[in-house]
N, C-alpha and C positions, 0 to 999 in steps of 0.2 A: 301231708299238709305243709310240712316245712319246705319241701322242694317247691311246692306251688307258691308259697310266700316269697321264696327266693326269686322265682321267675317274675312275679308281679313287680318286685322291687327293681329287678333288672330292666323291665320295660319302662318303669318310671325314669330310670337313669337315661334311657335312650331319648326320652322326651325332654326332661329337664335335667340340668346338671347343677351343689350349694356350698358355700364357703362361709367361713367366719366373717362377721360383720365389722367393717371399719367405719360404718355410718351410724346414724342415730335415729331413734323413733320418738316422735312427739304424739302423745295421745291425751285425751281429757274428756270431760263432760261439760256441756253447756246447760246452765240452769237459769230460770228466771228468779226474780226477787223472792218468790215464795218457796224456792227450792225444787220446784217442778222442772223436769227435764224439758229441753227446748229442741224441737226438731227443725231442721232446715236452716240452721245458722251457718253462715259462710265464714270459714276460718282461713285467713290469708297469712301465710308464713313467708317472710321475706328475709333473705340472707343479706346482712348489712354490708358484707364485704364485696359481694359480686352482683347484688341486685336480683338474683334468681328468686322467683316467687312460686309458691305452691299453694293451691286453694283446695280445701276439702269441705265437705258438708256434714253437719251432725245428723245422725240417723234418728230413728224413732225412739231410741233410748237416750238421745241427746249426746251420744258419744261420737268422737272423731278420732281417726288414726292417720298419721302422716309418717310412713316409714321411709328408710333410705335417704335421710337428709345428711348432707356432709356436716361434720362437726364444725361449730363456729357460733357466731353471734347472730341472733335473729330478732326481728320485730314481728309480733303476732297481733293481728287485728281481727276482731270478731264482730260481724254485723248480722242483724236479723230484723225482719219487718216489724215495726212497732216498738223497737228497742233502740236505745242509744248504743253507739259502738263502744267496744271494750278493747283497749290497746295495752299490750305489754311492750314497752319501748325497747327493752333489751333482754333477751333470754339466751343463755349460753347452753348449747347442746354439746355434750361431750361424746367422745368416741365410744361406740357400742353401748350407748345409754338408752334406757327406756324412760323418758321423762314424762311425768304426768302433770297436766295443767288444767285445773278446773276453772271454768269461766262463769262468774256471776253477772248476769245481764240485768240492766235496769230499764224501765220503760222510757220511751223517747222523751217524755216531758221533763225528765230529770237531767237531760243533756248527756254529754259524752263522759264516760268514765275512763280515766287513764291510770294505769299502774306502771310504775317505774321499778324495774328489778334488773340487777346486773348479773344474776346467776340463775342456775336452774334450781328447782325446789331442792331442799336440803336432803330429802329422803326419796329414794326410788321405791315406790310401793307397787310396782308393776312386774317385778322380776324375781326369780328364785336364785339367780346367779350370784355367787359370792365372789366379789372382786373389787378392785379399786382403780380409779382413774388417776394417773399422774398428769396434772394439767400442764399447759404450756409454760406458765410462770415458774412452776417448780422445775420443769425440765430445763428451762433456760437459765435460771438464776440461782438455784441451790448450788453450793460448792461441791463439785464432783471431782474426785481425784482421778484424773485421766479423761474426763468428759465423755464417759460411756453411759448410755442411758440404762443399761442393765444393772448398773450399780444402784439404781433407785429401787430395784425390786426388793431390797431388804427393808424398805419403808412400808411394805404392805403387810396386812395380817397374815400370819403363818410363815412369813419369810424369815430366814436365818442367814447369818454370815457363814459362808461355806467353810467346811473343815479344811485344815491344812493339807490333808491327803486327798483333796478333791481332784478330779480329772478335768472334766469340761468346765468346772467352776473355778479352776485355778486361773488367775489373771494372766493373759498373754500380754507381755509387755508392749505397750503402745497400742494394742488392739482391744484390750479388755477381756473379760471372761467370755466363754462361749456358751454358758448356760447359768442356771441358778437353781437353788433348792428352796422349795416352799411346800407347806401343807403335807409333809411326809412323803413327797414324791421323789423319785430318782431324778438325777440331773439330766438324764437322756430321755425324759418323758415330756419335755416342754414343746409346745407348738408355737412357733414364731410366725407372725403375719405382718406384712406391710400392705396397707390398703386392701386387706382381705386376701392377699396372695402369699403363699407359703415362702418362708425364708430359711428353711431348714436344710442343712447338708445331711442327706439321708444315710451317708456312710456311718456316722456316729450320732445322728440326730442332734447336732449342735447348730447354733445360728451360723449362717454362712459368713456374715460380717455385720457389724453394728453400724446402722446408718448414722451419719453425723448428727450431733445434737442440734446443729444449725438448721437441719432440714426436718427435724422431728417436731410436729405440732404438739402432740400429746400421745399417751399410750395408756392402755388399760390391761390389767392383769386379772384374768378370771382364774381363780385357783380351786374352786369347788362347784359342783352341781351346775355346770353351764348347760345351756339349752342344746337341743338335738342338732342344731345347725353346725355345731362344732364337732370335729372328728379328728382322726388320724393319730392322736396322742391321748394318753391317759392322765397326763399331768396338767400343768397350767397352760392357759392360752394367753399369748401376748399379742395384742392388737395395736399396731403402730399406725398413727395417722400422720401423713406428711403435710408439710406446709404448702399452701397454694397461694397463687397471686390473687389480688383483689382489684378494685377499680382505682386504687391509689398505689403509687410507687412507694415501696418500702425496701429497706435493705440495711446492711451493716458490713463493716470491715473490722476485723478483730485480730488480736494476737494475745496468746497466753504464754508467759515466760516463766521458766523455773531454772534455778541454778543452785548447786549444792552450797554455795557461799551463803545462801539465805536460810539454810536448813540446819536442824539439830542433828547430831550424830546418832546413828542407830545404836541401840543398847549394846550390841555385840561388836560394834566398830569403834572400839575405845581409842582415845587419843594417844595414850602412851604405848600402844601396841601397833597400831595400823593407821595409815593415812586415811582420810575421809573418802568414802566412795564417791567418785565423780558422777554428776547428773546435770546435764545441760539439755533442756527441752524447749523447743519452740513449736507451738501449735498455732497456726495462723490460717486465715481464710477470709472469705467474703460471701455475701448473699445478696440477691436482688430479685424482687418480685413486683409484678404490676400487670396492667392491662396491655394486651396486644391490640384488642378491639374491645373497647369499653362495653360492658354489659354482656359480652359474648365470649371473648377469648382472653385467658390469663396465663401467666407464666410465673414460675419461681425457680431460680437457678442458684446453686451454691458450689463452692469449692472449699476444701479444707486440706491442709497439709500438716505433716508432723515430721520434725527432725529431732531425733533424740540420741544423744551420746551418753552412755551409762556404763559404769563399772559395777558389777555385782560382787558383793563381799563373799569371800569363801572362807569357811572356818571348818576344817576337817581334821579328824584323827588321821595320822600317818604313822609309818613305821618309825620307831625310835632309832637312834644311831646304833644301839646295841642289836636291835632286830635286823637292821640293814646288814650288819656285819655277819649275820648268820645265814644270809641268803646264799645257798650253795648251788642251786640249779642254774645252769647257764642261760636258759630261757628266762627264768625269773630274774636273773641279774640284768638282762636287757630290759625287761619290763620295769625294773627298779629305777632305771634312768628316767622314766616318765613320771615318777613319783617324787615330788619335791621333798626336801628335808624339812623337818620340823623347825619352826622359827619362833615358837612362843616360849614362855618361861618354863613350861612343863617338859619340854623336849619331846612332846608326843602329838603336837598339833601344828597344822600349817595354816597361816592366815595370809590371804592375798586377795587379788581382784581379778575378775574375768570380764572382758569387754563384751558388751551386747548392744550394738547400735540398732536403731529402728528407723525406718523411712517409709512413710505412707502418703498417698495422695488419693483423695476421694472427690468425685464430682457428681452432682445430681441435677436433674432437670424435671420439673413438674409442669404439665400443661393441662388446663381445664378449658373445655369448650361447651358453651350453652347453645345448642342448636335451636331449642324452642323451650317453652314452658314445660314440655313433657319429655324432653330428650336431652341428656347431658352426657359428656364423655370426659373421663379423667385419665391421664397417662402419667406415669412416673418411671424414670430410669436412673439408676445409680451404678457407678463403676468405681472400684477401688483397686489400686495397685500398691502392694506393700512388700517390703524386704526387711528381714530382721535376722539377727544372729542370736541363737539360744545357747550360751556357753555352758549351762549347767543342766542341759536336757537329760531326762531319765535319771535325775538325781545325782549327776556328776558332782563330786565334792571337791575336786581340784580343778584349776583352770587348764585350758588348752584343748578342750574337746567340744562336745555338743555339735550343733548343726547350724547351717544357714539355709534360709528358705525364701523363695520369691513366689508371690501369688497375684492372680488377677481375679477379682470377684465382681459379679454383676447381678442386678435384678431389674426386671421390667414388669410393670403392672399396667393393665388397661381395664378400666371399669366403665361400663355403659349402663346408665339408669334410664329406664323408660317407664313413663306413667301411661298405662293403657286407659285408666279411669281413676277417679278418686279412690276406688276400692281395690284396684289391682295395680301394683307397682312391681317392676322386675329389675333385677340387677344381674348383669352378665359380666364375668371376669375372665381375663386371659392373661397369662404371665409365665415367667420363668425365672429361676435363679441359677447361677452358674459359678463354679470355682475351678480354676486351673492352678495347681500348686505343685512345687517340687521341693523335696527335702534332701540336702546333701551333707554328709559328715564334714566337719571342719578339718579333721585329720584323716588322710587317705593313705596312711602308711601300709606298705605291703606286709601282711602278717608273717610271711616267710622270712623277711629280713630280720625278724626278731626270733626266728626259730619256732614260731607257733604253728602247730600242725592242724590248722582249722579246716583244711580241705579247700581253701581258697587261696588265690595269689593275685598279685597285681595291686593297683592303687585302689583298694577296696576299703581300707580302714581296719582297725583292730577290734576285737570283741569288747563288749561292755563288761568290765571286770569289777567284781565286788569282793571285799575281804571283811568277813565278820570279825568283830573285836574292835578295831579302830573305827569301823563304820566307813571304810574307804570305798569310793566308787569312781572309776575312771575308764577312759576308752569309749568305744562305741561312736554313735548310738546304735543299739541293736535294731534290726529291721530297716536299716537305711543303707543306701539311698532308696527313696521311694517317691512316688508322685501320683497324681490322678487328675482327670479332667471330667467333671461331673456337671450334668444339666438336669434340673427338675422342671418339667413343663406341666402347666395346670390349665384346665378350662373348667369353669364352674358357672352355675346360675342359681339364683334365689328369687322366688316370687313371693310376694306378700299380698294376701287377699283378706279383706275385711268383710265380715258378714254378721251384722248384729253384734252380739256380745263376744264373737269369736274373731280373733286376728290370727289367721293361718299363714304359716311360712312353710314352703316346701321347695325341694330342689335337690341338687347333688353336685358332684364334681368327679372329674377324671384326672388322674395323675400318672405321669410316665417319667421314670428316673433312669438316666443313662450314666453309668459309672465305669470309666476306663482307668485301670490301675496298672502300675508296675512297681515291683518291690525287689530290692536286694537285701542282703543281711550281712552284718559284720559278726553276728553271733553274741553269745554271752558265756562268761566263765565265772564260776563262783568258788570261793574258798571259805570253809567254815571256821578257819583259824589262820593266824599268822604263820604258824609252823608249817601248815600245808603249802602256803605260798612260798615259804623259804625253800621247801623241798621240791617245788615245781609240780605239785600234785593237786589237781582240781577235784572238787566234790561235785561240781555240776558243769555241764557244757551243753549248748544247743546252737544249731545253725542250720539255715537253709542255703546251701552253697550256690544254688542256681538262681539266677534272676527269673522271677515269675511275672506273668501278666494275665489280666482278665478284662473282659468287657461285659459288664453286668447290665441287664435290663430288668426293670420291675414296673408292673402296671398295678393300679389300684383304683377302685371305684367306691363312692359313698353316696348315700341318698338319705333324706330325712323328711319327716313331717312333724311340725311343731304347732301346737294350738295354745295361744294365750287367751284364756276364757274368763271374761269378766262375769263371774257368777252373780255377784251383787256389786253395788257401788264400792263396797269395802273389801271384797274378796276376789282375788285373781288366782286362778289355777293355771299352771303350765304343764301341759301333757305332751310328751314328745317321744318319737322312736326314730333311731338312726340305724341304718344298715351299712356295714363296712365290709368290703371284700378286698383283701390284700393278696395280690398275686405273689407267687414265689419267684425268687430271682432266677434269671436264666443267663448263662454265659453265651456270648455270640459264637464261640467256637467249641462249646461243650467241654471246657477245660476243667470242670469241677469233678472231683473224684470223691466218692463216698466210701466210708467204711461201714459195710452192712453187718450189724451185730449178729443176727441169726445165722448167717453163713460164714462169718469171719472173713469176708471177701472185700477187696477193693474193686469198686465198679465205677466206671466213668458214666456220667449222666448221658442219656440218650442212647445207651447201649444195654444189652443183656436184659431187656425188659424194664429198665428203669427210665422214667420220663426225663425230660431235659431240665427239671428243677430238683434241687437237693432235698426239699421237703414239701409236704402237701400244702395246697393253698388253704388259706384261712378266711373265715368270715365270722362276723359278730352281729348280733341284734342288741342294740343298746337303748334301753328305756331311760327316759328322764321324766321325773314327776315331782311336783311340789306346789306349794301355795304361798301367797303373800297376803296377809290379812291386816288391813288398816283398822286397828282395834276400835278407835273412837271416831273414825270417819273424817278426821281432820288432817291426815297425812303427817301426824306427829309421832305416832306410836305404831310400828309395823312389826308383826310377828311373821316369821318365815320358817318353813321346814321343807326339806327337799331330799331327794335321792337321785343319784345318777350313776350310770354304768358307762365307762369309757375304756376303749381298747387302744393299744399301741400297734403301729405298723413296725415290724421288725427292721432293724438296720441291715444294710446290705453286707456289712462286715461279718455278719453271722455266717455268710456263705462264701464270700470272696476268698477267704484263706484256703478253701479246699483245692485251689489250684497249686498249692504247695505240696500236695500228696504225689506219690509216684503215679505215673511215669514222668510227670512234668518237673519234679524236683526230688531230691534225695535228702530230705531233712533227717537230722539225728538229734536226739535229746537224751541226756544222761543226768541222773541225780542220785547221789548216795551220800549219807552222812559218815559212812565208814570206809567204803571202798573207793579209792581215788584213781584218777587216770592222769598220765603224764602230759605236760604242756606240749611236748614235742610231737605227740601222736594223738591229739584230741579226737580228730574226726574218725580215725580208724578204731580207736578204743571205744568211743561212744557208739559207733556203728555196730560193734560186736554185741551190744545190748539189744539191738534191734533198730529197724527203720522208724523214722518219725512219722506219725500219722495224726491228723486232726479230723474232726467229724462234726456232724450236726444231727440233732434228733430228727428222725424221718417224719414224725408227727408233731413237729414244733408248733406250739400254739401261740396265738397273739397274747401278749401280756395284757391284763386288764385290771382296772381299779374300780371298786364300788365306793362311792363317796356319799356321805349323809351328814346332815346338820340340822340344828334347830337354833334359831337366834332371834333376838329382839333388838330393834333399833328405835332410839328415842331422840326426838328433837329436844334440845335443852336451851336455856336462855343464852343470850348473846351470840346467836347464830351457831351454836355448838350442836353436834350430833354425836351421840354415844351408842355403842352396841356391845352386847355380850352374847356369847353363844357357845354351844358345843359343836365340835367339828371332828368327824372321824372318817376313816377310810380303811379298806381291806384290799390288798393287792395280791393277785394270783397269777400263776404262769409267768413269773418274772424270769428274765433271762439269767441263766447260771451256767458257768462252765463245769462240766462233770467229767471226772476221770473214770472212764469205763474200763480201764485196765489197772485199777488200783490193786496192789498186792494185799493178800490177807496176812493174818498174824504169823503165818509160816513163810512169808515173803514169796508166795506163789501167786502169780497173776492169772486172771480168768482166761486171757488169750496168750498162748505161748508162741503161736506162729500164724501167719496168714494162711487161710485154707489152701490146700494144694490144688483145689479146683477154681481158685480165684483167677479171673481174667487178667489181673495185674499183680505182679510180685508174688506169684504163687509160692507158698511155702516159706516166705521170708520170715526171719526171726523177729518177734516182737515181745519176747519173754521178759525184757528188762526195761520197757519203755512205758511211759504214760500215754494214753490216748485221750486227748481232751475233746469232749463233745459239747457243742453249744446245745443247751437244753432249756426247757421252760418249766422248771420245777420250783422256782423261787416264790417266796411269799413275803408279805409285809402287813403291818398293822399300825395305825396311827390314831391317837386320841388326843384332843386338845381343847382347851378353853382359850378363846380369844376375846380380849377386851380392847376396844378402840374408842378414840375420841378424835374428832376432826372439826376444823373450822375453815370453811371456804373463805377466800379473800374478801374481807369486808372490814371497813374502818382501818385499813392499812395493815391488817394482820391476817395471815392464815397459818394454820399449824395442823399437824397430824401426829397422833400418839397411838402406839400399839404395844400391847403386852400379850405374850404367848406363854401359856403353861401347858407343856405337851410331853408326850412320850411316843417315840417312834421305834418300832421293832421290826426286824427283818432277818432273812437268812443270808442277805448280801446286799450292800448298798450301791454297788457298781456292777455293771454287766460283766466285769472281769473278776469279781470276788470269788476266790477259790474256796471250795468246801474243805474242811479238815478231814471229813470222812464221807466219801461219795456214796457209801452204802447207808449212811444215816444223816441225811441233809439237815434234819431237825437239830443236830448238835450245833449248827451255826446260828440258830435262832437266838437273837440277842439285840441289844440296842443298836440302832442304825449308826453308821459312821457320823451322820450329821445330827444325831439326836441331841437336842438342846432343851433342858428342862425349863429354864426360865430365860426369857428374852424381852428386852425393852428397846424400842426404837422411837425416835421422835424427830421431827423436822419442823422448821418454822421460817417464815419470811415476814419481816416487819418494816414497813415504810415509816420512818420517823416523821412526826407531824410538824416539822419545823417549816415555817413560812417566812418569806422575806426576800432577801437578795439571793443571787446565784451561789453565794458561799454557804449559806445555811440551809438552802432547799436541796432536795433530791438525795438525801441520805437514806440508805437501806441496810438492814442487817439480816443475815440469814444463817442457818446452821442445820447440821445433822448430828445427832448423838445416838450411839448404839451401845448396848451392854448385853452380854449373854454369858451363861455358865458354860463350862467346858464340854467338849465333845469326848466320846469314848476313846480309850486306847486299847489296842489289840496286842497283847503280849504273846509273842511266838518264840519258838526255838528253831534250831537248824535241823532238827530230826527229820529224816525221810522215811519214817515208819510206814506212811501211806503213799510213798513214792514222790512226794512233793515237799520241798523244804519251806520253812517260814510260814507254815499254816497250823502246825500243832502247837499246843500250849503247855506251859510247865505246870507243876503242882504248886498250889498256894499253900505253904506250910506255916505261914505266920502273917500277921497283919501288915498291910502295905504302909510303909512309913513315909507319908507325904511330908514335904517340907521344902520350900523354895530357898535354896542355898546357892550363893554365888561361889562356885568352887574355884574358878579362875577369872581373869579379866574378860574372857571371851566365852565362858560356859556357865550354865546354871543347872543345878541338880534339882529335878522335880520330885523324885522319890528315891529312897535308898536302894541301890542296885545290889541287894543282898541275894546272890545266886550261889547255889551249891549243887553238887552232884549226888551226895548222900543225904537221904531224908533225915538222918539223925544229926546233921551238922548244926552246931549252935549258931545263933544269930543269923538265921537264914529265912528268907521270905519266899523265894522262887526256887523250887527244886527241879532239876532237869531229869525227866524219867529216862531210864536206860532203854525202855521199850514201851510201846503202847501210848495211851493218851493221858495227858495231864488233867487235873480236875478244874483248872481255871477255864472259865467260859470265854467265848468271843466277846470282845469289847467290854471287859469286866472293869477296867480302870477308867479314870477320868483325867483328861488333860487340862491345860490352862484355859481360862475363860477368855473373853474378848471384850475390849472396850475401846471406843474411839469417838472423838468429837471433832467435827470439822466446822469452821466458822468463817464467815465472809462479811466484809464491810465494803459497800460500794457507794460511789458518789456519781450522780447523773447531773450533768451541767448542760443547760440549753445553750447552744452556740448561736443558732439562728432559726427561729420559728420551729419547724418540725425536725431540726437537726440537733442531736445532742451527743455529748461525749461522756462515755462511761469509764470511770477508773475504779478498779476493784482489786482488793487484796484477799486471797483465799488462804486460810491457815488450816492445813490438814493435820489431824492429830494435835490440836492446838495445845493440849496439856502435856505433850511429849510422853504419853503413857505407852510403854512397850507392851504390845500384845504378843506373847510368846508363841512360838510354834510348838509342835508336839515333841516330846523327848524321843530318844531312841527306844524302840520297843522289842528289839531282838535280844532275848535273855541268853547270856553265855557267861560262864565263869571267867572272871578276869576282864570282861569287856570294859572298854573305856568310853563307850558311847551309850550303853544301856542306862536309861533314866536321865540322860543328859540332854539339855536344850542348848543349841548353838546358833539359833536364828529366830527371828520374829516370824509370826504366822505367815506374813506375806513379805516379799522382797522390798528393799528400799525403793521408793517412788510409788508403792502401792499402799493399800488401806492399812492403817494402824501400825506402820513400821517405825515412824519417828515423825517429829514435827517438820513439816515442809511448807514453805511459802510459795505462792504463785501470784504473779503480778499480771493483771489483765487490763488491756486497753481496747475500747470499742468506739467506733463512730456509728451511730444509729440514726437512720433517717426514714 
């Protein structure tokens, strides 16, 4: 039966292909003055910007549905024989909205009835989707630190400010974050859409680039129980609608200027110790939209540029003069020349600046064509070129390293909407997104010139080097140089058919992703003490000395059927089923090599009976079900409950690293907290422990999330809407790295050697190496209460308020979270890295009601405020009992002594670093086990909270008729409240970085770092 159902769905895919919606749906019921439904009423819906008009007819139940309407302002006029016409002069339809509009008709003798309304109904009583639209006014006018629309995701229910240790959520200077966290979902589970076409980079499932605020009309975030038309990701869905031209010419020219002379100092950039970090930022551009052929063809074009010169503050522990004098190893002495001397009052820290320039240019073009009342075409193209230097990449703590990168990013969307009849509307989409990017180390020193025996030579760069104790990190970046050229192509189709009380949507999509990679490696070196560095003896080393390449192809299909069933005038049920088939990645030259666990053999895909994919192909059946109940039938109190099953498409980097296995590369990895290897002979010494191997679970499953909620929404006086609800989710098969060659308590590993019958590297030693396998054994759990209040723009004011009370638990919050014990994954179960117990966010825009001359008119205030409790801290040791350092925990032998203490001008102590080796030591909190596992669990401590308030004041002055000048001042972190980063979490006796905070949560120029002013000038017409 299951195979039959799969075949049926495959046939459906051949006929129709569906994608997430960037359009809106208007529906309603036409009634006469007695409340009886009215059949045959003509409902004309006219776009105020373009003049495009759609006409539908009410059915026997008085109901009408008009799907696939572009977001915007509309006039709705209803006529029926024997009745006066009813007109809504202005109705705003938002992206991906299901707007209900009930029409009361009066007999012709009473004349025409006119209703004037400047917004959609306050409550959507037609959908089970939990989400929020960020409207154009908020997108364009709220103070945004960096002008990146993803920064607004924290203003939605369930959203949290990302933890300091985030990966994709960490702000990329000048480009913004690549993802966000909401509703307990991982950062790599978000599905980004522009005009319904995917904008994800499938290597890591991050956004390819953020479209300019200038070209963004509005966007919607669906973060729970979305309908079956959405697929590919288990987390949130972001639908971006781009700005289009209208029958009138409109445009703007703008510049945003920032300079450190206007800013407050960062908390750790104190005046008496260090000069202020420079920041000079010019963000400029222009936009123009209008008709090419009135009533038919429209355009909107924009350009935005960024020129940013910035110095990043560096505050790092380094070797003291006494420790430098004890460096005896000749190779370590050469490395010592790369480490600056301490320059602070303690003699143990270095304070400095690292230059990080950013240069971006982005252009967009939007074209809309109305062929007829039943046929429209919309196209959008954007291209961005960016160059930037990241001087502290991979947590470098001193200047002079990092990387530089150049990228070209593109997206094209084509959308054709065809109305076959008032009951059948079809949307066809075609598009692609593309990225070409290269990363190159800033330092390309030949490692042999320093005496390092890394197995490489030439201008490749030196390894990424860490020294536990002072918390020093320099060199690298590891895994560089690297680059890729990726293209994701999409074709999709969605049809909407209305039949009585049922509004059916059905369709599907086909995706093909091409990923061409190359990668070199500088390697990594780790010392678990200063003494080992002084002696030139490393505790860990890894490198892939050969440059590798791959050309990955992935296909995927999805199909869905969704029924919005108006059971009664007050009750709507949504019933849906989605099918997702995710093909396994294939390399064009079969350069992927597996480690087969049953036979302990290395096998190249496409040989020895192994297919050309590293793991079996996956598919999921995803039901979505729920209801929305208008309790009193007046659209003022709506009760909802829903359940949804959503699956992830695996990222291609789960498999692309398999080209680093023999025979294509001879990777080595070594890690021991006791047995060290010499710097002069790293590659050979590490190779004696065995060859380096990575793997992927042969039956890797698609990660999936089951979400569920029950909530009530209530319209309140003064145009307010409040809601409260329970929201939960369970995630399973989450991606987790698993060390399948973890040593046991006797330090014996399951695999001592590659099988002698292996077709590759037969008999090779692997007795001393970890074998990391990408697996799907992770899990998560999220429970929350969300309380919201919002007011759409009316009487000069709009605002939004959210409070979350939540608990998020998992076995790993990132795809790379390493288990402390691969044989007992449940030991990792604990608070998520992004777990935030309490969070409040609010934003508002208020147009001051002053009237009179140009001086007193046109003033507006706006702001964003956020506050949340701290994220978990994961305390680890350098023990390699399970083969991997910095994943095991100490014993907690006393209460943690929290207390925010400023220990020096540039550091803050978050908790007392009372570490000991012997459990009987007095005044000890964290005891380092001599062997085995500590009793402290993952993410057991809590770090600092986060608070930030941004404020803006603007003045709009009319210059001539429709031309105005806008002058605005944005104050980010207006109260200059420092939001601290996390303290050092590596417990070691004598450590000078454990429990110590030396920087704010985000770097200077980003959220919550210090007060910064931005001057804005715009000419708008």
